[in-house]
N, CA, C and O atoms as a GROMACS GRO file, in nm:
protein
  364
    1UNK      N    1 -12.773   4.261 -15.582
    1UNK     CA    2 -12.679   4.383 -15.599
    1UNK      C    3 -12.768   4.492 -15.499
    1UNK      O    4 -12.889   4.489 -15.480
    2UNK      N    5 -12.688   4.568 -15.454
    2UNK     CA    6 -12.731   4.691 -15.376
    2UNK      C    7 -12.759   4.812 -15.461
    2UNK      O    8 -12.723   4.812 -15.579
    3UNK      N    9 -12.820   4.914 -15.409
    3UNK     CA   10 -12.852   5.037 -15.492
    3UNK      C   11 -12.716   5.097 -15.557
    3UNK      O   12 -12.700   5.131 -15.674
    4UNK      N   13 -12.623   5.101 -15.453
    4UNK     CA   14 -12.501   5.162 -15.526
    4UNK      C   15 -12.425   5.078 -15.646
    4UNK      O   16 -12.364   5.129 -15.740
    5UNK      N   17 -12.440   4.947 -15.625
    5UNK     CA   18 -12.386   4.867 -15.723
    5UNK      C   19 -12.489   4.892 -15.857
    5UNK      O   20 -12.434   4.914 -15.966
    6UNK      N   21 -12.611   4.890 -15.851
    6UNK     CA   22 -12.700   4.928 -15.965
    6UNK      C   23 -12.663   5.067 -16.024
    6UNK      O   24 -12.639   5.091 -16.142
    7UNK      N   25 -12.664   5.161 -15.915
    7UNK     CA   26 -12.615   5.304 -15.983
    7UNK      C   27 -12.490   5.297 -16.069
    7UNK      O   28 -12.488   5.339 -16.185
    8UNK      N   29 -12.380   5.238 -16.003
    8UNK     CA   30 -12.258   5.213 -16.091
    8UNK      C   31 -12.273   5.143 -16.217
    8UNK      O   32 -12.221   5.192 -16.317
    9UNK      N   33 -12.330   5.046 -16.224
    9UNK     CA   34 -12.352   4.978 -16.353
    9UNK      C   35 -12.423   5.051 -16.449
    9UNK      O   36 -12.383   5.047 -16.565
   10UNK      N   37 -12.540   5.130 -16.415
   10UNK     CA   38 -12.598   5.208 -16.503
   10UNK      C   39 -12.516   5.344 -16.552
   10UNK      O   40 -12.531   5.388 -16.666
   11UNK      N   41 -12.439   5.399 -16.466
   11UNK     CA   42 -12.341   5.492 -16.503
   11UNK      C   43 -12.242   5.474 -16.595
   11UNK      O   44 -12.205   5.554 -16.680
   12UNK      N   45 -12.189   5.328 -16.569
   12UNK     CA   46 -12.090   5.270 -16.665
   12UNK      C   47 -12.160   5.242 -16.810
   12UNK      O   48 -12.089   5.251 -16.910
   13UNK      N   49 -12.278   5.213 -16.820
   13UNK     CA   50 -12.355   5.183 -16.943
   13UNK      C   51 -12.378   5.317 -17.008
   13UNK      O   52 -12.381   5.323 -17.131
   14UNK      N   53 -12.393   5.412 -16.941
   14UNK     CA   54 -12.439   5.532 -17.009
   14UNK      C   55 -12.294   5.619 -17.036
   14UNK      O   56 -12.298   5.716 -17.112
   15UNK      N   57 -12.177   5.585 -16.975
   15UNK     CA   58 -12.055   5.677 -17.006
   15UNK      C   59 -11.946   5.571 -16.997
   15UNK      O   60 -11.914   5.512 -16.894
   16UNK      N   61 -11.893   5.553 -17.125
   16UNK     CA   62 -11.773   5.480 -17.138
   16UNK      C   63 -11.626   5.533 -17.056
   16UNK      O   64 -11.534   5.463 -17.015
   17UNK      N   65 -11.644   5.681 -17.052
   17UNK     CA   66 -11.525   5.746 -16.994
   17UNK      C   67 -11.552   5.718 -16.832
   17UNK      O   68 -11.459   5.698 -16.754
   18UNK      N   69 -11.674   5.719 -16.799
   18UNK     CA   70 -11.681   5.688 -16.644
   18UNK      C   71 -11.642   5.550 -16.610
   18UNK      O   72 -11.580   5.519 -16.508
   19UNK      N   73 -11.687   5.463 -16.708
   19UNK     CA   74 -11.648   5.315 -16.681
   19UNK      C   75 -11.503   5.301 -16.685
   19UNK      O   76 -11.459   5.222 -16.603
   20UNK      N   77 -11.410   5.365 -16.769
   20UNK     CA   78 -11.278   5.345 -16.768
   20UNK      C   79 -11.223   5.407 -16.645
   20UNK      O   80 -11.143   5.342 -16.578
   21UNK      N   81 -11.257   5.519 -16.612
   21UNK     CA   82 -11.230   5.600 -16.492
   21UNK      C   83 -11.254   5.526 -16.362
   21UNK      O   84 -11.174   5.522 -16.268
   22UNK      N   85 -11.358   5.473 -16.364
   22UNK     CA   86 -11.407   5.382 -16.229
   22UNK      C   87 -11.321   5.246 -16.232
   22UNK      O   88 -11.286   5.195 -16.125
   23UNK      N   89 -11.289   5.191 -16.350
   23UNK     CA   90 -11.215   5.083 -16.325
   23UNK      C   91 -11.063   5.098 -16.286
   23UNK      O   92 -10.997   5.015 -16.224
   24UNK      N   93 -11.020   5.220 -16.335
   24UNK     CA   94 -10.891   5.233 -16.306
   24UNK      C   95 -10.869   5.254 -16.157
   24UNK      O   96 -10.778   5.197 -16.096
   25UNK      N   97 -10.961   5.346 -16.094
   25UNK     CA   98 -10.965   5.393 -15.963
   25UNK      C   99 -10.974   5.265 -15.878
   25UNK      O  100 -10.912   5.247 -15.773
   26UNK      N  101 -11.056   5.183 -15.933
   26UNK     CA  102 -11.092   5.051 -15.848
   26UNK      C  103 -10.971   4.981 -15.842
   26UNK      O  104 -10.920   4.964 -15.732
   27UNK      N  105 -10.913   4.934 -15.949
   27UNK     CA  106 -10.773   4.876 -15.926
   27UNK      C  107 -10.655   4.934 -15.858
   27UNK      O  108 -10.563   4.864 -15.817
   28UNK      N  109 -10.660   5.073 -15.845
   28UNK     CA  110 -10.557   5.138 -15.760
   28UNK      C  111 -10.582   5.108 -15.619
   28UNK      O  112 -10.496   5.067 -15.541
   29UNK      N  113 -10.723   5.133 -15.587
   29UNK     CA  114 -10.795   5.114 -15.450
   29UNK      C  115 -10.744   4.962 -15.414
   29UNK      O  116 -10.683   4.942 -15.308
   30UNK      N  117 -10.767   4.871 -15.493
   30UNK     CA  118 -10.770   4.708 -15.468
   30UNK      C  119 -10.614   4.689 -15.428
   30UNK      O  120 -10.585   4.627 -15.326
   31UNK      N  121 -10.519   4.742 -15.506
   31UNK     CA  122 -10.371   4.724 -15.487
   31UNK      C  123 -10.341   4.758 -15.329
   31UNK      O  124 -10.301   4.676 -15.245
   32UNK      N  125 -10.370   4.900 -15.307
   32UNK     CA  126 -10.366   4.947 -15.156
   32UNK      C  127 -10.419   4.856 -15.049
   32UNK      O  128 -10.368   4.822 -14.942
   33UNK      N  129 -10.533   4.825 -15.104
   33UNK     CA  130 -10.607   4.742 -14.989
   33UNK      C  131 -10.545   4.592 -14.970
   33UNK      O  132 -10.534   4.546 -14.856
   34UNK      N  133 -10.510   4.525 -15.072
   34UNK     CA  134 -10.445   4.408 -15.056
   34UNK      C  135 -10.303   4.424 -14.974
   34UNK      O  136 -10.266   4.336 -14.895
   35UNK      N  137 -10.233   4.534 -14.997
   35UNK     CA  138 -10.118   4.567 -14.943
   35UNK      C  139 -10.128   4.582 -14.785
   35UNK      O  140 -10.048   4.535 -14.703
   36UNK      N  141 -10.246   4.659 -14.758
   36UNK     CA  142 -10.267   4.687 -14.621
   36UNK      C  143 -10.304   4.549 -14.540
   36UNK      O  144 -10.261   4.517 -14.429
   37UNK      N  145 -10.389   4.478 -14.618
   37UNK     CA  146 -10.429   4.362 -14.553
   37UNK      C  147 -10.310   4.251 -14.513
   37UNK      O  148 -10.306   4.174 -14.417
   38UNK      N  149 -10.218   4.271 -14.616
   38UNK     CA  150 -10.113   4.174 -14.603
   38UNK      C  151 -10.016   4.226 -14.471
   38UNK      O  152  -9.954   4.153 -14.394
   39UNK      N  153 -10.024   4.364 -14.469
   39UNK     CA  154  -9.945   4.406 -14.355
   39UNK      C  155 -10.000   4.377 -14.219
   39UNK      O  156  -9.935   4.348 -14.119
   40UNK      N  157 -10.154   4.393 -14.233
   40UNK     CA  158 -10.214   4.379 -14.106
   40UNK      C  159 -10.209   4.219 -14.053
   40UNK      O  160 -10.200   4.189 -13.934
   41UNK      N  161 -10.214   4.131 -14.151
   41UNK     CA  162 -10.193   3.996 -14.140
   41UNK      C  163 -10.059   3.949 -14.062
   41UNK      O  164 -10.051   3.866 -13.971
   42UNK      N  165  -9.971   4.013 -14.114
   42UNK     CA  166  -9.817   3.994 -14.067
   42UNK      C  167  -9.810   4.044 -13.920
   42UNK      O  168  -9.717   4.002 -13.850
   43UNK      N  169  -9.894   4.125 -13.870
   43UNK     CA  170  -9.895   4.171 -13.724
   43UNK      C  171  -9.805   4.306 -13.738
   43UNK      O  172  -9.762   4.345 -13.629
   44UNK      N  173  -9.769   4.380 -13.847
   44UNK     CA  174  -9.702   4.489 -13.870
   44UNK      C  175  -9.767   4.633 -13.857
   44UNK      O  176  -9.880   4.643 -13.904
   45UNK      N  177  -9.718   4.730 -13.806
   45UNK     CA  178  -9.764   4.859 -13.820
   45UNK      C  179  -9.706   4.924 -13.937
   45UNK      O  180  -9.609   4.868 -13.989
   46UNK      N  181  -9.761   5.055 -13.997
   46UNK     CA  182  -9.721   5.117 -14.095
   46UNK      C  183  -9.579   5.153 -14.056
   46UNK      O  184  -9.491   5.142 -14.142
   47UNK      N  185  -9.547   5.198 -13.926
   47UNK     CA  186  -9.423   5.245 -13.892
   47UNK      C  187  -9.310   5.116 -13.904
   47UNK      O  188  -9.194   5.131 -13.944
   48UNK      N  189  -9.363   5.006 -13.865
   48UNK     CA  190  -9.276   4.888 -13.878
   48UNK      C  191  -9.229   4.868 -14.021
   48UNK      O  192  -9.112   4.840 -14.046
   49UNK      N  193  -9.323   4.883 -14.114
   49UNK     CA  194  -9.291   4.858 -14.253
   49UNK      C  195  -9.210   4.984 -14.316
   49UNK      O  196  -9.133   4.973 -14.411
   50UNK      N  197  -9.239   5.101 -14.253
   50UNK     CA  198  -9.141   5.203 -14.286
   50UNK      C  199  -9.006   5.188 -14.264
   50UNK      O  200  -8.915   5.212 -14.343
   51UNK      N  201  -8.996   5.133 -14.119
   51UNK     CA  202  -8.843   5.112 -14.085
   51UNK      C  203  -8.791   5.020 -14.190
   51UNK      O  204  -8.686   5.056 -14.241
   52UNK      N  205  -8.851   4.895 -14.238
   52UNK     CA  206  -8.786   4.793 -14.304
   52UNK      C  207  -8.760   4.832 -14.439
   52UNK      O  208  -8.680   4.774 -14.512
   53UNK      N  209  -8.838   4.944 -14.474
   53UNK     CA  210  -8.811   4.973 -14.622
   53UNK      C  211  -8.729   5.128 -14.636
   53UNK      O  212  -8.711   5.186 -14.744
   54UNK      N  213  -8.692   5.171 -14.524
   54UNK     CA  214  -8.598   5.274 -14.503
   54UNK      C  215  -8.678   5.414 -14.551
   54UNK      O  216  -8.618   5.502 -14.613
   55UNK      N  217  -8.806   5.423 -14.519
   55UNK     CA  218  -8.904   5.536 -14.558
   55UNK      C  219  -8.953   5.577 -14.435
   55UNK      O  220  -8.915   5.545 -14.322
   56UNK      N  221  -9.068   5.673 -14.480
   56UNK     CA  222  -9.167   5.727 -14.352
   56UNK      C  223  -9.297   5.658 -14.359
   56UNK      O  224  -9.340   5.602 -14.460
   57UNK      N  225  -9.366   5.666 -14.231
   57UNK     CA  226  -9.483   5.609 -14.225
   57UNK      C  227  -9.599   5.657 -14.314
   57UNK      O  228  -9.696   5.593 -14.355
   58UNK      N  229  -9.559   5.809 -14.337
   58UNK     CA  230  -9.638   5.859 -14.450
   58UNK      C  231  -9.648   5.785 -14.587
   58UNK      O  232  -9.753   5.766 -14.648
   59UNK      N  233  -9.532   5.749 -14.622
   59UNK     CA  234  -9.511   5.681 -14.740
   59UNK      C  235  -9.597   5.560 -14.756
   59UNK      O  236  -9.670   5.542 -14.853
   60UNK      N  237  -9.583   5.473 -14.651
   60UNK     CA  238  -9.665   5.359 -14.637
   60UNK      C  239  -9.813   5.394 -14.635
   60UNK      O  240  -9.888   5.325 -14.704
   61UNK      N  241  -9.864   5.496 -14.563
   61UNK     CA  242  -9.987   5.531 -14.574
   61UNK      C  243 -10.062   5.556 -14.737
   61UNK      O  244 -10.172   5.518 -14.778
   62UNK      N  245  -9.967   5.626 -14.798
   62UNK     CA  246  -9.984   5.679 -14.936
   62UNK      C  247  -9.990   5.562 -15.012
   62UNK      O  248 -10.081   5.563 -15.095
   63UNK      N  249  -9.913   5.450 -15.007
   63UNK     CA  250  -9.894   5.328 -15.069
   63UNK      C  251 -10.033   5.241 -15.060
   63UNK      O  252 -10.083   5.175 -15.151
   64UNK      N  253 -10.083   5.258 -14.923
   64UNK     CA  254 -10.208   5.178 -14.891
   64UNK      C  255 -10.327   5.238 -14.944
   64UNK      O  256 -10.415   5.171 -14.999
   65UNK      N  257 -10.333   5.371 -14.930
   65UNK     CA  258 -10.444   5.446 -14.959
   65UNK      C  259 -10.457   5.510 -15.095
   65UNK      O  260 -10.569   5.536 -15.139
   66UNK      N  261 -10.354   5.534 -15.159
   66UNK     CA  262 -10.353   5.594 -15.300
   66UNK      C  263 -10.231   5.534 -15.370
   66UNK      O  264 -10.118   5.583 -15.375
   67UNK      N  265 -10.271   5.421 -15.422
   67UNK     CA  266 -10.176   5.323 -15.496
   67UNK      C  267 -10.153   5.354 -15.644
   67UNK      O  268 -10.089   5.281 -15.718
   68UNK      N  269 -10.208   5.465 -15.679
   68UNK     CA  270 -10.199   5.485 -15.820
   68UNK      C  271 -10.061   5.527 -15.855
   68UNK      O  272  -9.990   5.609 -15.797
   69UNK      N  273 -10.032   5.446 -15.975
   69UNK     CA  274  -9.884   5.481 -16.034
   69UNK      C  275  -9.762   5.414 -15.945
   69UNK      O  276  -9.646   5.451 -15.963
   70UNK      N  277  -9.789   5.329 -15.864
   70UNK     CA  278  -9.699   5.264 -15.790
   70UNK      C  279  -9.615   5.172 -15.870
   70UNK      O  280  -9.663   5.090 -15.948
   71UNK      N  281  -9.486   5.189 -15.846
   71UNK     CA  282  -9.386   5.089 -15.929
   71UNK      C  283  -9.398   4.937 -15.871
   71UNK      O  284  -9.414   4.907 -15.753
   72UNK      N  285  -9.388   4.862 -15.968
   72UNK     CA  286  -9.403   4.712 -15.945
   72UNK      C  287  -9.278   4.672 -15.848
   72UNK      O  288  -9.290   4.576 -15.773
   73UNK      N  289  -9.177   4.737 -15.851
   73UNK     CA  290  -9.050   4.718 -15.761
   73UNK      C  291  -9.098   4.745 -15.607
   73UNK      O  292  -9.074   4.664 -15.518
   74UNK      N  293  -9.168   4.872 -15.584
   74UNK     CA  294  -9.206   4.896 -15.464
   74UNK      C  295  -9.317   4.806 -15.415
   74UNK      O  296  -9.321   4.778 -15.295
   75UNK      N  297  -9.396   4.764 -15.486
   75UNK     CA  298  -9.508   4.656 -15.441
   75UNK      C  299  -9.413   4.520 -15.402
   75UNK      O  300  -9.439   4.452 -15.303
   76UNK      N  301  -9.330   4.496 -15.468
   76UNK     CA  302  -9.239   4.368 -15.450
   76UNK      C  303  -9.162   4.382 -15.303
   76UNK      O  304  -9.160   4.296 -15.215
   77UNK      N  305  -9.107   4.499 -15.299
   77UNK     CA  306  -9.034   4.546 -15.173
   77UNK      C  307  -9.128   4.538 -15.050
   77UNK      O  308  -9.096   4.473 -14.951
   78UNK      N  309  -9.240   4.603 -15.057
   78UNK     CA  310  -9.346   4.625 -14.963
   78UNK      C  311  -9.390   4.465 -14.914
   78UNK      O  312  -9.398   4.432 -14.796
   79UNK      N  313  -9.415   4.379 -15.024
   79UNK     CA  314  -9.457   4.246 -14.982
   79UNK      C  315  -9.341   4.166 -14.919
   79UNK      O  316  -9.369   4.093 -14.824
   80UNK      N  317  -9.218   4.173 -14.960
   80UNK     CA  318  -9.120   4.115 -14.896
   80UNK      C  319  -9.109   4.159 -14.753
   80UNK      O  320  -9.081   4.072 -14.670
   81UNK      N  321  -9.130   4.299 -14.708
   81UNK     CA  322  -9.132   4.358 -14.577
   81UNK      C  323  -9.216   4.289 -14.496
   81UNK      O  324  -9.189   4.270 -14.377
   82UNK      N  325  -9.327   4.245 -14.554
   82UNK     CA  326  -9.438   4.190 -14.460
   82UNK      C  327  -9.445   4.046 -14.449
   82UNK      O  328  -9.535   3.981 -14.396
   83UNK      N  329  -9.325   3.999 -14.511
   83UNK     CA  330  -9.326   3.849 -14.522
   83UNK      C  331  -9.404   3.774 -14.627
   83UNK      O  332  -9.429   3.654 -14.615
   84UNK      N  333  -9.441   3.846 -14.731
   84UNK     CA  334  -9.502   3.798 -14.831
   84UNK      C  335  -9.441   3.774 -14.963
   84UNK      O  336  -9.326   3.818 -14.971
   85UNK      N  337  -9.487   3.712 -15.075
   85UNK     CA  338  -9.429   3.682 -15.186
   85UNK      C  339  -9.514   3.772 -15.294
   85UNK      O  340  -9.636   3.757 -15.292
   86UNK      N  341  -9.467   3.845 -15.368
   86UNK     CA  342  -9.526   3.907 -15.497
   86UNK      C  343  -9.561   3.800 -15.589
   86UNK      O  344  -9.467   3.726 -15.618
   87UNK      N  345  -9.680   3.773 -15.645
   87UNK     CA  346  -9.687   3.710 -15.773
   87UNK      C  347  -9.775   3.780 -15.878
   87UNK      O  348  -9.890   3.814 -15.849
   88UNK      N  349  -9.729   3.798 -15.987
   88UNK     CA  350  -9.813   3.876 -16.086
   88UNK      C  351  -9.862   3.773 -16.180
   88UNK      O  352  -9.794   3.682 -16.227
   89UNK      N  353 -10.012   3.800 -16.206
   89UNK     CA  354 -10.070   3.707 -16.303
   89UNK      C  355 -10.131   3.810 -16.408
   89UNK      O  356 -10.185   3.913 -16.369
   90UNK      N  357 -10.120   3.779 -16.542
   90UNK     CA  358 -10.193   3.825 -16.657
   90UNK      C  359 -10.310   3.740 -16.708
   90UNK      O  360 -10.293   3.631 -16.763
   91UNK      N  361 -10.437   3.799 -16.686
   91UNK     CA  362 -10.535   3.689 -16.737
   91UNK      C  363 -10.604   3.758 -16.809
   91UNK      O  364 -10.698   3.708 -16.871
   0.00000   0.00000   0.00000
Protein backbone atom coordinates (compact mmCIF):
# COMPACT_ATOMS: atom_id res chain seq x y z
CA UNK A 1 0.00 0.00 0.00
CA UNK A 2 1.45 3.38 -0.97
CA UNK A 3 1.30 6.65 0.97
CA UNK A 4 -1.82 7.88 -0.81
CA UNK A 5 -3.71 4.67 -0.13
CA UNK A 6 -2.70 4.80 3.56
CA UNK A 7 -3.84 8.42 3.79
CA UNK A 8 -7.21 7.63 2.20
CA UNK A 9 -7.77 4.69 4.55
CA UNK A 10 -6.94 6.86 7.59
CA UNK A 11 -9.34 9.58 6.42
CA UNK A 12 -12.10 7.02 5.83
CA UNK A 13 -11.69 5.68 9.36
CA UNK A 14 -11.80 9.17 10.88
CA UNK A 15 -14.70 10.46 8.82
CA UNK A 16 -17.69 8.37 7.68
CA UNK A 17 -18.82 11.34 5.55
CA UNK A 18 -15.47 11.38 3.75
CA UNK A 19 -15.67 7.62 3.23
CA UNK A 20 -19.15 7.86 1.66
CA UNK A 21 -18.16 10.79 -0.53
CA UNK A 22 -14.94 9.10 -1.62
CA UNK A 23 -16.70 5.87 -2.57
CA UNK A 24 -19.39 7.71 -4.58
CA UNK A 25 -16.75 9.69 -6.43
CA UNK A 26 -14.65 6.61 -7.09
CA UNK A 27 -17.60 4.71 -8.56
CA UNK A 28 -18.49 7.64 -10.82
CA UNK A 29 -14.87 7.83 -11.98
CA UNK A 30 -14.72 4.07 -12.53
CA UNK A 31 -17.80 4.06 -14.79
CA UNK A 32 -16.31 6.77 -16.99
CA UNK A 33 -12.93 5.01 -17.08
CA UNK A 34 -14.55 1.72 -18.12
CA UNK A 35 -16.47 3.45 -20.92
CA UNK A 36 -13.35 5.25 -22.12
CA UNK A 37 -11.38 2.00 -22.14
CA UNK A 38 -14.14 0.25 -24.11
CA UNK A 39 -14.12 3.08 -26.66
CA UNK A 40 -10.34 2.99 -27.00
CA UNK A 41 -10.33 -0.82 -27.34
CA UNK A 42 -12.81 -0.50 -30.19
CA UNK A 43 -10.50 1.95 -31.97
CA UNK A 44 -13.07 4.75 -31.94
CA UNK A 45 -12.54 8.40 -31.11
CA UNK A 46 -14.90 10.47 -28.99
CA UNK A 47 -16.06 12.09 -32.22
CA UNK A 48 -16.86 8.67 -33.73
CA UNK A 49 -18.97 7.70 -30.72
CA UNK A 50 -20.67 11.10 -30.69
CA UNK A 51 -21.75 10.60 -34.31
CA UNK A 52 -23.11 7.13 -33.54
CA UNK A 53 -25.10 8.52 -30.60
CA UNK A 54 -26.20 11.65 -32.45
CA UNK A 55 -24.59 13.95 -29.92
CA UNK A 56 -21.48 16.13 -29.55
CA UNK A 57 -17.91 15.15 -28.71
CA UNK A 58 -18.17 17.26 -25.54
CA UNK A 59 -21.03 15.06 -24.33
CA UNK A 60 -18.87 11.96 -24.77
CA UNK A 61 -16.02 13.65 -22.92
CA UNK A 62 -18.38 14.51 -20.04
CA UNK A 63 -19.56 10.90 -19.87
CA UNK A 64 -15.99 9.60 -19.77
CA UNK A 65 -14.66 12.17 -17.31
CA UNK A 66 -17.65 13.03 -15.11
CA UNK A 67 -19.98 10.03 -15.14
CA UNK A 68 -22.01 11.03 -12.08
CA UNK A 69 -25.77 10.73 -12.50
CA UNK A 70 -25.49 9.02 -15.86
CA UNK A 71 -28.58 7.11 -16.94
CA UNK A 72 -28.32 3.38 -17.33
CA UNK A 73 -29.85 3.71 -20.79
CA UNK A 74 -27.05 6.11 -21.78
CA UNK A 75 -24.42 3.63 -20.59
CA UNK A 76 -26.14 0.92 -22.62
CA UNK A 77 -26.27 3.06 -25.76
CA UNK A 78 -22.61 4.01 -25.31
CA UNK A 79 -21.61 0.35 -24.90
CA UNK A 80 -23.56 -0.62 -28.01
CA UNK A 81 -21.97 2.23 -29.99
CA UNK A 82 -18.49 0.89 -29.22
CA UNK A 83 -19.47 -2.69 -30.02
CA UNK A 84 -19.81 -3.87 -26.43
CA UNK A 85 -22.62 -5.32 -24.39
CA UNK A 86 -23.72 -3.88 -21.05
CA UNK A 87 -24.02 -6.40 -18.22
CA UNK A 88 -25.25 -5.25 -14.83
CA UNK A 89 -24.37 -7.20 -11.71
CA UNK A 90 -25.62 -6.60 -8.20
CA UNK A 91 -23.33 -8.18 -5.64
